[in-house]
C-alpha positions in Angstrom: -113.0 57.4 138.7 -114.1 60.7 140.1 -114.0 61.6 143.8 -117.8 61.6 144.0 -119.4 59.1 146.4 -121.1 56.0 144.8 -124.8 55.7 144.9 -126.1 52.9 147.1 -127.4 49.9 145.2 -131.1 49.5 144.9 -132.4 46.3 146.5 -133.7 43.8 144.1 -135.6 40.5 144.3 -134.4 37.2 143.0 -136.0 38.0 139.6 -134.1 41.3 139.2 -137.2 43.4 139.9 -136.9 46.4 142.1 -138.1 46.0 145.6 -140.5 48.8 146.6 -140.7 49.9 150.2 -144.4 49.0 150.2 -143.4 45.3 149.9 -142.1 45.3 153.5 -144.3 43.8 156.1 -146.1 46.3 158.4 -147.4 45.8 161.9 -151.1 45.9 162.4 -150.9 49.3 164.1 -149.3 50.8 161.0 -151.6 49.3 158.5 -153.4 52.5 157.7 -150.3 54.6 157.5 -148.4 55.3 154.3 -144.9 53.9 154.0 -142.2 56.6 154.4 -140.7 55.8 151.0 -144.0 56.0 149.2 -144.6 59.4 147.7 -147.8 60.9 146.4 -148.4 60.1 142.8 -146.4 56.8 142.9 -148.4 53.9 141.6 -149.0 51.1 144.1 -147.3 47.8 143.4 -149.3 45.4 141.2 -150.5 42.1 142.6 -148.1 40.2 140.3 -145.1 42.1 141.5 -146.2 41.7 145.1 -146.5 38.0 144.7 -143.1 37.6 143.1 -141.5 39.3 146.0 -143.2 37.3 148.7 -142.6 33.7 147.5 -142.1 31.2 150.2 -139.6 28.3 150.0 -139.8 25.3 152.1 -136.8 24.6 154.2 -135.2 21.1 154.0 -136.2 18.7 156.6 -133.7 18.4 159.5 -133.0 15.5 161.7 -133.1 16.0 165.5 -130.1 15.1 167.5 -130.2 13.1 170.8 -128.4 14.4 173.8 -126.0 11.5 173.7 -125.1 12.3 170.0 -124.7 16.0 170.9 -122.5 15.2 173.9 -120.3 13.0 171.6 -120.1 15.7 169.0 -119.0 18.3 171.6 -116.4 15.8 173.0 -115.0 15.2 169.5 -114.8 18.9 168.7 -113.1 19.6 172.1 -110.5 16.8 171.4 -109.7 18.5 168.0 -109.6 21.9 169.6 -107.1 20.8 172.3 -104.9 19.2 169.5 -104.9 22.4 167.4 -104.3 24.5 170.5 -101.2 22.5 171.4 -100.0 22.8 167.8 -100.4 26.6 167.9 -98.6 26.8 171.2 -95.7 24.6 170.0 -95.4 26.5 166.6 -95.6 29.9 168.3 -92.9 29.0 170.9 -90.5 27.6 168.2 -90.9 30.7 166.0 -90.5 33.4 168.6 -86.8 34.0 168.0 -86.7 33.8 164.2 -88.1 36.1 161.6 -90.9 34.3 159.6 -91.1 34.1 155.9 -94.3 34.9 154.2 -95.1 31.2 153.7 -94.5 30.6 157.5 -96.9 33.5 158.3 -99.5 32.0 156.1 -99.1 28.6 157.8 -99.3 30.2 161.2 -102.5 32.3 160.3 -104.1 29.2 158.8 -103.4 27.2 162.0 -104.9 30.0 164.1 -107.9 30.3 161.8 -108.5 26.6 162.1 -108.3 26.9 165.9 -110.8 29.8 165.8 -113.2 27.7 163.7 -112.9 24.8 166.2 -113.8 27.2 169.0 -116.8 28.4 167.0 -117.9 24.8 166.3 -117.6 24.0 170.0 -119.7 27.0 171.1 -122.3 26.2 168.5 -122.6 22.6 169.5 -122.4 23.2 173.3 -125.1 26.0 173.1 -127.4 24.0 170.8 -131.1 24.4 171.6 -131.4 20.7 172.6 -128.2 20.7 174.8 -128.5 19.9 178.4 -127.6 22.4 181.1 -124.4 20.6 181.8 -123.4 20.8 178.2 -124.2 24.5 178.0 -121.9 25.1 181.1 -118.9 23.5 179.4 -117.8 26.7 177.6 -117.4 28.5 180.9 -116.0 25.4 182.7 -113.2 25.0 180.2 -112.6 28.8 180.1 -113.2 28.8 176.3 -113.5 32.6 175.8 -110.2 33.3 177.6 -108.5 30.4 175.6 -109.9 31.7 172.4 -108.5 35.2 173.1 
């Protein structure tokens, strides 16, 4: 390869057609203005091309969750988090004096990654839109940001 910088990739739609800058939504106050990327002499996008870039897809139906279910979910996540946290502390303390092999480092990293994922799950569940105020306060009550660090 040469030392020249690579060109940025051109955005494309699902069908491999190039996206033009005129397919972006414009606010009502900018309707009469020309798009910055549209130059004089460029043909406007055809109706067929515009339709293919603005297809809408339905999102799957989701079930709502009750506050009791959400509280139970947060409680279960927290129990798993405490278990993983104690394993990390135990493993870290036993390995302080010895040099770790590559396999042991991978195991330690995997354990810490799982702990980080549990923290993320806890924060997502406790900050859920339907969570009660008490549930939302749990992250600060249990010092989760400090424990995650």
